[in-house]
N, C-alpha and C positions, 0 to 999 in steps of 0.2 A: 863698098868693101869688096875686094876681089879675092877669090880663092885660087891659090896656085897648086896645081896637082904635080907632085913629084913622082918620078918612077920608083917602083918598089926596089928596095935594096936586093942585090943578088945574094943568094944563099951561099954560105961558105962551102967550098968544095969538100965532098965526102971522100974519105979514103976508099980506094977501090979494094974489094975483097975478091979473092980468087973464085972463079965460077966453078961449080961442081957439074959433072956430066948429068944429063937428064936421067931421072930414075934414082938418083942418090940424094938423100937428104942430109943436112948437116948434123941432125940429131943422131942418126944411126952410124955415121962414119967415124965419130970421135968417141972412144970409150970413156965413160965417166969414171972418176976415181971412186972407190968404194966409200960409202958413207961412214964417217967416223963420228963418235960422240962429241958434242960440243961441251966445252967446260962451263962451269958456273950455272947461273940461273937459266939461261936458254937451253943448256944441255939437260937440266933437270926437267924443264917443261916439255922438251921434246921426248924425253924418256917416259914421262908420265903419259903423254898422248899415245905413244907407241903401246905401252902396257894396257891403257884403257881400250884402245882399238882391238888389240889382240884378245883381251878378256871378253869384250862384247861380242866379237865375231865367234869366239869359241862357244859362248853361251847361246848364241843364235844358231849354232850348228853350221856355221859357215855361210848362212844366208845373209847376204849383204844388204838386202832390202830391209829385213827385220832389224839388223844391227843399226842401220842408218836411222830407222824410225825410233829405236830405243835411245839413241844418242841425240835425237832431235836435229839430225843433219839431212841435207839433201843426199840422195843416193849417189849422185855424180860427184859431190864433194867428198863423200866417204871413199869413193873409188880413187879420187886424186890423192887423198891422204894415204891410202894403202900403197899406191905407187911411190909416193914421196918417201914414206918410211920403209919401203921395200918389205912389207909384211906379206908373208906366205899364208894364204888362206886355204884351208882344206876345202875340197869341193863339197857343196851341200849334199847331205845324205838324201838320196831319192828313195821314195817308198817303192816296194815291188809293184810291177805293173800287173794289171789284170790279165789273166791268161798266160802268165809266165810260168811254165811248168817247173822251173827250178825253184820258184818261190813257194810252191805248194808243200804243205806239211804232209808227211806220210800217215 
């Protein structure tokens, strides 16, 4: 029995995309449309996720690591969800530093 080797089929031609100048990325050059609520089940789930993330971040004082831990998520995944849902997180409250004269009580 002999085996015949055939040449691999040529891939279909890909449509050419316009090239961007160096230093520009496609993500930053095209403004995205503002997020709008989805109707129905998926919209309700998305809104629930948004509210849960906002409430947990508020409860954690803006600390994303603590919020991720409370939700049982990886911190990087929480950050991705924050970007995806465009959630504005207040900066975490920082305790006064030692030796800071303005923090001393009279």
